[in-house]
KEKE-3310 file (N, C-alpha, C; in steps of 0.2 Angstrom, whole numbers, plus 5000, padded with zeros to 4 digits):
npx = (5092:5088:5076:5080:5087:5076:5068:5077:5077:5064:5064:5072:5066:5055:5061:5066:5054:5048:5058:5056:5043:5045:5053:5045:5035:5043:5047:5034:5031:5040:5037:5024:5028:5035:5025:5017:5024:5021:5009:5008:5004:4995:4999:5008:5019:5017:5027:5026:5014:4996:4979:4963:4951:4940:4930:4925:4909:4914:4925:4936:4949:4946:4951:4965:4973:4989:5000:5011:5027:5036:5052:5058:5067:5078:5075:5061:5056:5058:5050:5037:5036:5035:5024:5018:5005:4996:4998:4995:4981:4976:4979:4970:4958:4957:4960:4969:4967:4964:4957:4941:4929:4915:4900:4883:4868:4853:4844:4852:4853:4851:4856:4850:4853:4847:4853:4847:4834:4824:4811:4812:4817:4807:4803:4810:4804:4799:4811:4815:4814:4824:4828:4832:4848:4849:4841:4838:4846:4838:4832:4833:4828:4836:4827:4821:4822:4833:4831:4830:4820:4815:4809:4802:4810:4810:4809:4811:4828:4840:4850:4857:4873:4880:4891:4892:4895:4891:4877:4874:4877:4867:4855:4857:4857:4843:4835:4838:4829:4819:4824:4834:4851:4854:4861:4867:4869:4874:4875:4879:4869:4867:4874:4868:4867:4876:4886:4899:4903:4910:4917:4920:4936:4936:4934:4922:4911:4901:4890:4898:4896:4898:4906:4912:4925:4937:4934:4945:4954:4961:4954:4941:4944:4948:4937:4929:4934:4947:4959:4956:4965:4965:4965:4969:4980:4985:4975:4963:4947:4939:4923:4915:4903:4897:4908:4922:4938:4955:4965:4981:4988:5000:5009:5006:5012:5025:5028:5029:5017:5005:4992:4983:4980:4971:4955:4938:4922:4905:4894:4903:4910:4920:4930:4938:4948:4950:4965:4964:4956:4964:4974:4987:4990:5000:5007:5010:5027:5030:5033:5022:5008:4998:4987:4994:4995:4995:5006:5003:5004:4999:5008:5015:5028:5036:5046:5042:5029:5033:5040:5030:5024:5033:5044:5052:5051:5065:5067:5059:5056:5058:5069:5072:5061:5050:5035:5024:5008:4996:4982:4980:4974:4963:4969:4978:4994:5011:5025:5042:5054:5070:5075:5086:5098:5102:5104:5095:5084:5085:5079:5066:5063:5060:5050:5033:5019:5002:4984:4976:4986:4995:5007:5017:5027:5036:5038:5052:5059:5063:5056:5043:5044:5046:5033:5025:5030:5027:5013:5012:5018:5011:5002:5012:5018:5008:5006:5019:5018:5007:5012:5022:5014:5007:5017)
npy = (5121:5130:5125:5113:5117:5123:5111:5104:5113:5112:5099:5099:5107:5099:5088:5095:5098:5086:5081:5089:5086:5073:5075:5082:5072:5063:5069:5070:5057:5053:5061:5056:5043:5046:5052:5041:5032:5035:5030:5015:4999:4986:4979:4987:4990:5004:5015:5026:5013:5014:5013:5016:5025:5033:5037:5047:5048:5046:5038:5045:5046:5051:5051:5043:5029:5027:5013:5005:4999:4984:4978:4962:4953:4945:4948:4952:4940:4932:4938:4937:4923:4918:4913:4916:4921:4911:4902:4909:4911:4898:4895:4905:4900:4889:4877:4867:4854:4843:4827:4823:4813:4806:4815:4814:4818:4826:4815:4804:4787:4775:4759:4750:4739:4728:4716:4699:4702:4699:4704:4717:4719:4719:4732:4737:4734:4725:4717:4726:4721:4721:4734:4751:4759:4772:4772:4773:4763:4750:4755:4767:4783:4799:4813:4828:4838:4833:4823:4806:4792:4777:4761:4759:4769:4783:4795:4805:4804:4817:4817:4824:4831:4823:4810:4793:4785:4792:4793:4779:4777:4785:4778:4766:4769:4774:4763:4755:4757:4749:4737:4724:4726:4729:4725:4735:4740:4752:4758:4767:4765:4771:4785:4801:4814:4824:4831:4834:4842:4838:4844:4847:4844:4829:4811:4806:4817:4825:4823:4819:4808:4812:4802:4791:4790:4802:4817:4822:4833:4826:4813:4817:4819:4807:4799:4804:4798:4802:4813:4820:4819:4831:4839:4853:4855:4865:4874:4874:4877:4881:4882:4889:4893:4903:4910:4910:4902:4900:4886:4879:4865:4861:4871:4870:4857:4860:4869:4860:4856:4844:4839:4830:4834:4844:4848:4845:4853:4851:4853:4860:4865:4858:4863:4857:4865:4865:4862:4868:4879:4888:4895:4904:4918:4919:4931:4942:4945:4930:4913:4905:4910:4907:4899:4895:4881:4875:4864:4847:4849:4862:4872:4885:4892:4907:4904:4891:4894:4902:4892:4883:4892:4891:4899:4915:4925:4926:4934:4945:4950:4961:4957:4963:4968:4961:4957:4954:4955:4958:4956:4961:4960:4968:4978:4983:4977:4977:4968:4968:4960:4959:4950:4948:4942:4925:4921:4927:4918:4911:4918:4919:4906:4905:4913:4913:4911:4917:4912:4918:4928:4938:4936:4946:4949:4962:4971:4975:4991:4992:4982:4987:4999:4992:4986:4997:5002:4991:4993:5005:5004:4999:5010:5020:5014:5014:5028:5032:5025:5032:5044:5042:5037:5049:5057)
npz = (4640:4650:4653:4659:4671:4678:4681:4689:4700:4704:4708:4719:4728:4730:4737:4748:4754:4757:4765:4776:4779:4783:4794:4803:4805:4811:4823:4829:4831:4840:4851:4853:4858:4869:4877:4878:4886:4899:4901:4902:4896:4904:4921:4934:4947:4957:4967:4981:4985:4984:4989:4983:4993:4992:4978:4964:4954:4940:4942:4946:4958:4974:4987:4994:5001:5007:5006:5017:5014:5018:5019:5015:5026:5038:5051:5049:5045:5057:5066:5060:5059:5072:5080:5092:5094:5090:5100:5112:5110:5110:5124:5129:5126:5134:5128:5131:5142:5155:5153:5160:5170:5162:5161:5164:5154:5147:5138:5137:5139:5151:5158:5170:5183:5195:5204:5207:5207:5197:5193:5191:5179:5170:5169:5158:5147:5132:5121:5106:5090:5075:5076:5071:5066:5071:5082:5100:5113:5123:5139:5153:5151:5153:5156:5149:5159:5165:5174:5182:5182:5190:5195:5211:5217:5228:5223:5208:5202:5201:5187:5178:5174:5183:5187:5182:5193:5204:5201:5203:5216:5222:5217:5223:5237:5238:5235:5245:5255:5251:5248:5254:5256:5242:5226:5215:5198:5187:5170:5155:5142:5130:5122:5121:5124:5121:5108:5096:5081:5066:5051:5034:5026:5030:5031:5035:5038:5050:5065:5081:5094:5111:5123:5135:5132:5131:5122:5113:5101:5092:5093:5089:5075:5071:5073:5063:5052:5048:5040:5023:5007:5003:5014:5024:5036:5043:5044:5053:5060:5074:5081:5094:5106:5098:5092:5081:5080:5074:5072:5071:5067:5063:5068:5082:5085:5081:5091:5102:5107:5111:5100:5105:5118:5117:5122:5117:5118:5122:5109:5101:5085:5073:5059:5045:5034:5015:5005:4993:4996:5002:4994:4986:4976:4961:4951:4937:4930:4928:4923:4923:4928:4942:4954:4968:4978:4995:5004:5011:5025:5026:5024:5014:5006:5000:4990:4986:4980:4970:4963:4959:4950:4939:4941:4941:4926:4916:4906:4905:4917:4932:4943:4955:4960:4968:4975:4989:4992:5005:5015:5031:5047:5042:5035:5021:5017:5011:5006:5001:4991:4986:4973:4965:4967:4968:4981:4988:4988:5000:5009:5004:5005:5018:5021:5025:5016:5016:5016:5001:4999:4987:4976:4967:4953:4946:4930:4919:4915:4901:4895:4897:4889:4876:4875:4874:4862:4853:4852:4846:4834:4823:4820:4817:4805:4797:4795:4789:4777:4772:4770:4760:4750:4747:4743)
capx = (5096:5084:5071:5083:5088:5069:5066:5081:5075:5058:5065:5076:5061:5051:5065:5066:5047:5047:5062:5053:5037:5047:5056:5039:5032:5047:5046:5027:5031:5044:5033:5019:5031:5037:5019:5014:5028:5018:5003:5010:4998:4996:5000:5015:5019:5019:5029:5023:5008:4991:4973:4957:4947:4933:4930:4919:4906:4917:4931:4942:4951:4946:4955:4968:4977:4996:5001:5018:5031:5041:5057:5058:5073:5078:5071:5054:5054:5058:5044:5031:5035:5036:5019:5016:4998:4992:4999:4991:4974:4975:4978:4964:4951:4957:4960:4973:4964:4965:4951:4937:4924:4909:4894:4876:4864:4846:4844:4856:4850:4855:4854:4850:4852:4847:4854:4843:4827:4822:4805:4813:4819:4801:4802:4813:4799:4801:4816:4812:4818:4826:4829:4836:4854:4849:4836:4842:4846:4833:4835:4830:4831:4837:4822:4823:4824:4839:4829:4830:4815:4816:4804:4803:4813:4805:4808:4816:4835:4843:4856:4861:4879:4883:4894:4889:4896:4887:4870:4874:4876:4860:4850:4858:4854:4836:4833:4840:4824:4814:4827:4840:4857:4853:4867:4865:4874:4872:4880:4876:4867:4867:4876:4864:4866:4881:4889:4903:4902:4916:4915:4926:4940:4937:4931:4915:4909:4895:4890:4901:4893:4903:4905:4916:4932:4938:4933:4950:4954:4963:4949:4936:4946:4949:4930:4927:4938:4953:4959:4957:4971:4965:4965:4975:4981:4987:4970:4957:4943:4934:4918:4913:4899:4896:4914:4927:4945:4959:4969:4986:4990:5007:5012:5006:5017:5031:5030:5029:5011:5002:4984:4979:4979:4966:4948:4932:4917:4899:4892:4909:4910:4927:4930:4945:4948:4954:4971:4962:4953:4969:4979:4990:4990:5006:5006:5016:5032:5032:5032:5015:5003:4995:4985:4998:4992:5000:5007:4998:5004:4996:5013:5017:5033:5037:5050:5037:5024:5037:5042:5024:5023:5038:5049:5051:5053:5071:5068:5054:5055:5063:5069:5073:5054:5046:5031:5019:5003:4992:4977:4982:4970:4959:4973:4983:5001:5015:5031:5046:5060:5075:5077:5091:5103:5100:5105:5088:5079:5085:5074:5060:5061:5058:5044:5027:5013:4995:4979:4974:4991:4996:5014:5018:5034:5036:5042:5058:5058:5064:5050:5037:5045:5044:5026:5022:5032:5023:5006:5012:5021:5006:5000:5018:5019:5002:5008:5024:5015:5002:5017:5025:5009:5006:5023)
capy = (5122:5134:5120:5108:5121:5123:5105:5103:5117:5109:5092:5101:5110:5093:5085:5098:5098:5079:5080:5093:5082:5067:5077:5084:5066:5059:5073:5069:5050:5053:5064:5051:5038:5049:5053:5034:5029:5037:5026:5009:4994:4981:4981:4990:4992:5011:5017:5021:5010:5017:5010:5021:5025:5035:5039:5050:5043:5045:5034:5048:5044:5058:5050:5037:5028:5024:5007:5004:4993:4982:4974:4955:4951:4940:4951:4952:4933:4929:4941:4934:4915:4917:4909:4917:4923:4905:4899:4913:4910:4891:4896:4909:4896:4884:4871:4862:4853:4836:4824:4821:4808:4808:4818:4813:4824:4824:4811:4798:4781:4771:4752:4749:4732:4726:4709:4694:4705:4699:4707:4724:4719:4720:4739:4739:4732:4720:4719:4728:4717:4725:4742:4755:4761:4778:4771:4772:4756:4750:4757:4772:4789:4805:4817:4835:4841:4830:4818:4799:4788:4770:4758:4759:4775:4787:4801:4804:4807:4822:4814:4828:4834:4819:4804:4786:4782:4796:4790:4772:4777:4787:4773:4761:4772:4775:4756:4751:4757:4744:4730:4723:4726:4728:4725:4739:4742:4757:4759:4770:4761:4775:4792:4805:4821:4829:4830:4839:4841:4839:4846:4849:4839:4823:4806:4805:4822:4824:4823:4813:4808:4812:4797:4790:4791:4809:4819:4827:4835:4820:4808:4819:4819:4800:4796:4806:4795:4805:4819:4818:4821:4839:4843:4858:4854:4871:4879:4871:4882:4879:4887:4888:4899:4908:4913:4905:4902:4896:4881:4877:4859:4860:4875:4867:4852:4863:4872:4855:4854:4838:4840:4825:4837:4849:4845:4848:4854:4849:4859:4863:4863:4859:4862:4856:4868:4861:4866:4872:4885:4892:4896:4911:4920:4921:4934:4947:4942:4923:4909:4902:4913:4901:4899:4891:4877:4873:4857:4844:4852:4868:4877:4887:4897:4911:4900:4886:4897:4904:4886:4881:4896:4891:4904:4922:4926:4929:4939:4951:4952:4965:4953:4967:4971:4956:4960:4950:4959:4954:4960:4959:4964:4972:4983:4980:4977:4975:4966:4968:4956:4960:4943:4948:4937:4918:4920:4929:4913:4908:4922:4917:4899:4905:4918:4909:4914:4915:4911:4924:4932:4940:4937:4950:4951:4968:4970:4980:4997:4991:4978:4992:5003:4988:4985:5003:5002:4986:4995:5011:5002:4998:5017:5023:5011:5017:5035:5032:5023:5037:5050:5039:5038:5056:5060)
capz = (4646:4655:4656:4664:4677:4681:4683:4695:4706:4706:4712:4725:4732:4733:4742:4754:4757:4759:4771:4781:4782:4787:4801:4807:4807:4816:4830:4831:4833:4846:4856:4855:4862:4876:4881:4879:4891:4905:4901:4900:4896:4909:4928:4936:4954:4958:4973:4986:4983:4987:4988:4984:4999:4989:4971:4961:4949:4934:4943:4948:4965:4978:4993:4993:5007:5006:5010:5019:5011:5022:5016:5018:5029:5043:5057:5048:5045:5064:5068:5057:5060:5079:5082:5098:5094:5090:5107:5117:5108:5113:5131:5131:5125:5138:5124:5134:5148:5157:5153:5166:5169:5158:5165:5161:5152:5145:5132:5139:5140:5156:5159:5178:5184:5202:5204:5211:5207:5190:5192:5189:5172:5166:5168:5152:5142:5128:5116:5100:5085:5069:5077:5066:5069:5075:5088:5106:5116:5129:5146:5156:5148:5157:5153:5147:5165:5168:5180:5180:5185:5191:5199:5218:5219:5232:5219:5203:5204:5196:5185:5173:5177:5187:5184:5183:5200:5208:5200:5205:5223:5224:5216:5229:5243:5238:5234:5251:5259:5249:5247:5259:5253:5234:5222:5209:5193:5182:5165:5150:5136:5124:5123:5116:5127:5119:5102:5093:5074:5062:5045:5029:5023:5033:5026:5037:5041:5054:5072:5084:5101:5116:5127:5141:5129:5131:5115:5111:5094:5087:5093:5085:5068:5070:5073:5057:5047:5047:5035:5016:5004:5002:5020:5026:5043:5047:5044:5056:5063:5080:5083:5101:5109:5093:5089:5077:5082:5070:5075:5067:5070:5062:5072:5089:5085:5081:5098:5107:5110:5108:5099:5110:5124:5116:5123:5114:5123:5119:5104:5097:5078:5070:5052:5042:5027:5010:5003:4987:4998:5005:4989:4985:4969:4959:4944:4934:4926:4930:4917:4922:4933:4945:4961:4971:4983:5000:5005:5016:5032:5026:5023:5007:5006:4994:4985:4984:4976:4963:4959:4956:4944:4934:4943:4937:4919:4916:4900:4905:4924:4936:4949:4961:4962:4969:4980:4992:4994:5010:5020:5038:5052:5039:5032:5016:5018:5005:5007:4996:4991:4980:4972:4959:4968:4970:4988:4991:4989:5007:5013:5001:5007:5025:5021:5024:5013:5019:5011:4997:4997:4980:4974:4960:4950:4941:4924:4918:4911:4894:4893:4897:4883:4871:4875:4871:4855:4849:4851:4842:4827:4817:4818:4814:4799:4793:4794:4784:4771:4769:4768:4754:4744:4746:4739)
cpx = (5092:5079:5074:5084:5081:5067:5071:5079:5068:5059:5068:5071:5056:5054:5065:5059:5046:5052:5059:5047:5039:5050:5050:5036:5036:5047:5039:5027:5035:5040:5027:5022:5033:5031:5016:5018:5025:5012:5005:5005:5000:4998:5007:5014:5021:5021:5029:5016:5002:4984:4967:4953:4940:4935:4924:4915:4909:4924:4937:4943:4951:4950:4958:4972:4984:4997:5009:5021:5036:5046:5058:5066:5073:5074:5064:5052:5053:5051:5037:5030:5036:5030:5016:5008:4994:4992:4995:4984:4972:4974:4972:4958:4951:4957:4963:4970:4965:4958:4948:4932:4918:4903:4888:4873:4858:4847:4848:4852:4854:4852:4855:4849:4852:4847:4849:4836:4825:4815:4806:4815:4813:4800:4805:4809:4802:4806:4813:4817:4819:4825:4833:4842:4853:4844:4840:4841:4840:4836:4830:4833:4831:4832:4825:4825:4830:4838:4829:4825:4816:4811:4807:4808:4808:4804:4813:4823:4837:4849:4860:4867:4882:4886:4890:4889:4892:4879:4869:4873:4870:4855:4851:4855:4847:4833:4834:4834:4818:4817:4833:4846:4857:4860:4865:4871:4871:4877:4876:4875:4868:4869:4873:4864:4870:4885:4894:4902:4909:4915:4921:4929:4942:4933:4924:4913:4902:4896:4894:4899:4899:4902:4911:4924:4932:4938:4939:4950:4956:4958:4943:4937:4946:4942:4927:4930:4945:4953:4959:4963:4971:4965:4971:4975:4983:4981:4963:4953:4938:4929:4915:4909:4898:4902:4919:4934:4949:4963:4974:4989:4998:5011:5012:5011:5024:5033:5029:5023:5007:4994:4980:4977:4973:4959:4943:4927:4910:4896:4897:4908:4918:4927:4937:4944:4952:4960:4969:4958:4958:4975:4981:4991:4997:5005:5011:5020:5034:5030:5025:5011:4999:4992:4989:4995:4997:5001:5002:4998:5002:5001:5014:5022:5033:5041:5046:5032:5028:5039:5036:5022:5028:5044:5048:5054:5059:5072:5064:5054:5060:5064:5070:5066:5050:5042:5026:5014:4998:4988:4979:4978:4965:4962:4977:4990:5005:5022:5035:5052:5064:5078:5082:5096:5100:5100:5098:5083:5080:5080:5067:5058:5059:5052:5038:5022:5007:4990:4977:4979:4992:5004:5014:5025:5033:5040:5047:5056:5058:5058:5044:5038:5043:5037:5022:5023:5028:5016:5006:5015:5016:5004:5006:5019:5014:5004:5013:5022:5011:5007:5020:5020:5008:5011:5022)
cpy = (5125:5129:5115:5111:5121:5117:5103:5107:5115:5103:5094:5103:5104:5089:5088:5098:5091:5078:5084:5089:5076:5069:5079:5077:5062:5062:5071:5061:5050:5056:5060:5046:5040:5049:5046:5031:5030:5033:5019:5004:4989:4983:4983:4992:5000:5012:5024:5019:5013:5013:5015:5020:5028:5038:5043:5046:5042:5041:5038:5047:5051:5057:5043:5036:5024:5018:5006:4998:4991:4977:4967:4953:4946:4942:4950:4944:4930:4932:4938:4926:4914:4912:4910:4918:4917:4902:4902:4912:4903:4892:4900:4905:4890:4877:4865:4860:4845:4833:4822:4816:4811:4810:4817:4819:4822:4820:4805:4793:4776:4764:4751:4742:4731:4718:4705:4697:4705:4703:4715:4725:4720:4727:4741:4738:4727:4722:4720:4724:4722:4732:4745:4757:4767:4777:4770:4765:4756:4752:4763:4779:4795:4810:4824:4839:4838:4825:4811:4796:4780:4767:4758:4764:4780:4793:4801:4807:4812:4820:4819:4831:4830:4813:4798:4784:4786:4794:4783:4773:4780:4782:4768:4763:4772:4768:4753:4752:4752:4737:4730:4722:4725:4729:4729:4740:4747:4758:4763:4766:4765:4782:4796:4812:4826:4827:4835:4837:4843:4839:4847:4843:4833:4818:4805:4811:4821:4824:4817:4814:4808:4807:4796:4791:4799:4812:4825:4829:4829:4815:4810:4818:4811:4797:4798:4803:4797:4810:4816:4820:4828:4843:4848:4858:4860:4876:4875:4877:4879:4884:4885:4894:4905:4912:4907:4907:4898:4892:4879:4871:4859:4865:4873:4862:4855:4866:4867:4854:4849:4840:4835:4829:4843:4845:4849:4848:4853:4855:4862:4860:4864:4858:4862:4859:4864:4866:4870:4879:4890:4894:4903:4912:4922:4924:4939:4943:4935:4919:4906:4905:4907:4903:4894:4887:4875:4866:4854:4846:4859:4874:4879:4893:4901:4907:4894:4888:4899:4898:4883:4885:4896:4896:4910:4921:4929:4934:4945:4954:4957:4961:4957:4969:4965:4958:4954:4955:4955:4959:4957:4964:4969:4978:4980:4981:4974:4974:4965:4964:4958:4953:4943:4943:4930:4917:4922:4924:4909:4912:4920:4910:4899:4910:4914:4913:4912:4915:4918:4929:4933:4941:4940:4951:4956:4967:4976:4986:4996:4987:4983:4996:4998:4987:4991:5004:4997:4989:5001:5009:5002:5006:5021:5020:5014:5024:5036:5030:5028:5043:5048:5040:5045:5059:5058)
cpz = (4652:4658:4661:4671:4681:4684:4689:4701:4708:4710:4718:4730:4735:4738:4748:4758:4760:4766:4777:4784:4786:4794:4805:4809:4812:4823:4833:4834:4840:4852:4858:4859:4869:4880:4882:4885:4898:4906:4898:4901:4901:4916:4929:4943:4955:4966:4975:4983:4987:4985:4988:4990:4996:4982:4969:4956:4943:4935:4945:4956:4969:4984:4992:5000:5005:5010:5011:5016:5016:5018:5019:5020:5035:5049:5055:5048:5052:5067:5066:5059:5068:5082:5089:5099:5094:5097:5112:5116:5111:5121:5133:5131:5130:5134:5127:5141:5149:5156:5159:5165:5165:5162:5161:5159:5149:5138:5133:5141:5145:5157:5167:5179:5192:5202:5209:5211:5200:5188:5190:5182:5168:5165:5161:5146:5137:5123:5109:5095:5079:5070:5072:5070:5073:5081:5094:5109:5121:5135:5148:5154:5153:5153:5152:5153:5168:5174:5177:5185:5185:5196:5207:5221:5223:5228:5214:5205:5198:5194:5181:5177:5182:5184:5185:5190:5205:5207:5203:5213:5226:5223:5222:5235:5244:5239:5241:5256:5257:5249:5252:5255:5246:5231:5215:5204:5188:5177:5159:5144:5129:5125:5118:5118:5123:5113:5100:5085:5070:5055:5040:5027:5028:5029:5028:5041:5045:5061:5075:5092:5106:5121:5133:5138:5128:5123:5114:5103:5090:5087:5089:5077:5067:5069:5066:5051:5045:5041:5028:5014:5003:5008:5021:5034:5047:5047:5046:5059:5068:5081:5089:5104:5104:5090:5086:5079:5077:5074:5070:5070:5069:5067:5080:5090:5085:5088:5103:5110:5107:5106:5103:5116:5123:5117:5120:5118:5119:5115:5100:5090:5076:5063:5049:5035:5022:5008:4997:4989:5001:5000:4989:4978:4966:4952:4943:4930:4928:4923:4917:4928:4936:4952:4965:4977:4988:5001:5010:5023:5032:5025:5015:5008:5000:4988:4982:4979:4969:4959:4956:4950:4939:4935:4939:4930:4918:4911:4901:4912:4927:4942:4955:4964:4962:4975:4983:4995:4999:5013:5027:5043:5048:5035:5027:5018:5012:5008:5001:4996:4985:4979:4966:4960:4970:4978:4992:4992:4996:5011:5010:5003:5014:5026:5019:5021:5017:5014:5008:4997:4989:4980:4967:4959:4945:4935:4924:4914:4903:4891:4893:4890:4876:4870:4872:4863:4851:4848:4846:4835:4822:4815:4814:4806:4794:4791:4789:4778:4768:4766:4761:4748:4742:4742:4732)
residu = (MET:LYS:THR:THR:LEU:GLN:GLN:LEU:ALA:GLN:ASN:SER:GLY:SER:THR:ARG:GLY:TYR:ALA:ALA:LYS:THR:SER:THR:MET:THR:ILE:ALA:VAL:LEU:SER:THR:LEU:LEU:ALA:ALA:CYS:SER:VAL:VAL:PRO:GLY:GLN:HIS:MET:GLU:THR:PRO:PRO:SER:ILE:PRO:VAL:SER:SER:SER:PRO:ASP:GLY:THR:VAL:GLN:GLN:ALA:GLU:GLN:ILE:PRO:ILE:GLN:ALA:ILE:ASP:LEU:ASN:LEU:ILE:ARG:GLN:LEU:ASN:GLY:GLY:ALA:GLY:GLN:MET:GLU:LEU:ALA:LYS:GLU:LEU:ASN:LEU:PHE:ALA:LYS:PRO:GLY:PRO:TYR:ARG:LEU:GLY:PRO:GLY:ASP:VAL:LEU:GLN:ILE:THR:VAL:TRP:ASP:HIS:PRO:GLU:LEU:ALA:ALA:ALA:LEU:GLY:GLN:GLN:VAL:GLN:ASN:ALA:LYS:PRO:GLY:ASP:PRO:ALA:GLN:GLY:PHE:VAL:VAL:ASP:GLY:ASN:GLY:ASN:LEU:SER:PHE:PRO:TYR:LEU:SER:HIS:PRO:ILE:HIS:ALA:ALA:GLY:LYS:THR:ILE:GLU:GLN:VAL:GLN:ARG:GLU:VAL:HIS:SER:ASP:LEU:SER:ARG:GLU:PHE:ARG:GLU:PRO:GLN:VAL:THR:VAL:ARG:VAL:ALA:SER:TYR:ARG:SER:SER:GLN:VAL:TYR:VAL:ASP:GLY:GLU:VAL:ARG:ALA:PRO:GLY:GLY:GLN:ALA:ILE:ASN:ASP:ILE:PRO:MET:THR:LEU:THR:GLU:ALA:ILE:ASN:ARG:ALA:GLY:GLY:PHE:THR:SER:ASN:ALA:ASP:ARG:ALA:HIS:LEU:THR:LEU:THR:ARG:ASN:GLY:LYS:SER:TYR:PRO:ILE:ASP:LEU:THR:LEU:LEU:ILE:LYS:ASN:GLY:LYS:ASN:PRO:GLN:ASP:ILE:MET:LEU:ALA:PRO:GLY:ASP:MET:LEU:ARG:VAL:THR:GLY:ARG:ASP:GLU:ASN:THR:ALA:TYR:VAL:MET:GLY:GLU:VAL:ASN:LYS:PRO:ILE:ALA:ALA:THR:PRO:THR:THR:ASP:GLY:LYS:LEU:THR:LEU:SER:GLU:ALA:LEU:SER:GLN:ALA:GLY:PHE:ILE:ASN:GLN:SER:THR:SER:ASN:ALA:ARG:GLN:LEU:TYR:VAL:ILE:ARG:GLU:GLU:ASN:GLY:LYS:PRO:GLN:VAL:TYR:HIS:LEU:ASP:SER:ALA:SER:PRO:VAL:SER:MET:LEU:LEU:ALA:ASN:GLN:PHE:ASP:LEU:ARG:PRO:LYS:ASP:VAL:VAL:TYR:VAL:ASP:ASN:GLY:PRO:LEU:VAL:ARG:PHE:ASN:ARG:VAL:LEU:SER:LEU:LEU:LEU:PRO:ALA:ILE:ASN:ALA:GLY:LEU:THR:ALA:ALA:ILE:VAL:THR:LYS)
# end
C-alpha cells in the first residue's frame, strides 16, 4: 500500500512538471509569434511611406524623406488629365506653323535650262550610266558657301536661303546682259541640303530629305513607312537644338490639334518609342504580377493594368490599400485608391498610368499573420516533439 502511494505521488509530480514545461513553452511560442508579427516577410506598405536619403555602411537609414500620399478622386483625375502642359509646350516650341516655300541650301542640285541655247546644256556634262541610288542628279550644285555658278553669269549667285523663284529671277537678270530676252527655267534636281531623322518604331527608320512638300510631323512618319504595331503614339520625342521634348499625338488630337500642322525643322530628330518601353509594373496581392503594356494609342489606365494582372487577389489582398507609386519631376509621389467597392473602378478607369509607374496592392493583416505562422510552425512542431521525447 505504501509503495502504491509513493508511485502515485511520483506520477503526479511528473505530470505537474510536464504541464509546467508545456505552459512555459506555450508562453515562449506566443511571445515569439507576437515579436515576429512586427517583422512580416515580404513587402508591406508602411504609412506614412518614406525613402532613404542617406545610410550608414551597415545599411542603417540615417536620413529619410517622407513621401506624401494623395487620394485618387475626381478632382485629382481632372487635374492630372488636363493636358495643359503638353499644349503649352507645343506653343513654346512653335511647333504649329504655316508651311512656307522651300529654301535652297548647300548641297542642293539645280537644273538650269536656257531655252534655244543648246550650247549651255554641255555645261552639265555627259549623262552617267548606271548611277547609284544615292548619287545626286546631274546639275549645278550649291556649294558649301551657299553660292551657285553657271556659264555666262557675271558672278556666282548666293542661292542659300532663297526660293527657286528668287534664284530664277537673278539668273535671268544676269544672263540678260549676254543674251536677248533669255527664257530661263530653274528647278531642283536633287534635295540634299536638309534632312530630318525618324527613328524608333517606324517601318523604315532613317533620314528623310526636306523637299518642296512641307515636312510636317505626319509627312515625316508617312515617309518612314508609318508606325509599327509596337509604336506608342502617346510617347514621341522630338530633339531640336540639343533638347528633347515629348509629343503626345493622342492628347493633341483630343484637344482639337491636327498633327499635320506641326512643322519639323532641318536637323530635327523624331523618335517613336515602343509600347514595351513604356510599361507599368503591377505587383503585390494580384493574381498575376505583370509589366502592363499600354494600348496602341499609348494609354494605360489603372483598371486596364489591373485587368492585365488578373485583377486583385480576393483571398489575400486588402482592397482598401491600392497604391500607385510614381516619380514626378524627380520626386517620388504615392497615390492611394480605396478599391473595396466595385464603384471605385470608375475612378481607376479614368486614372492614367505613366511609364514605369508601380501599382501595388497591399496584403491584409490576417494574411501577414498566417505567413508568420507558416514560417514558425516547423520550429514549433520540432520543439513540441523534442519535449514529448524528453518526457
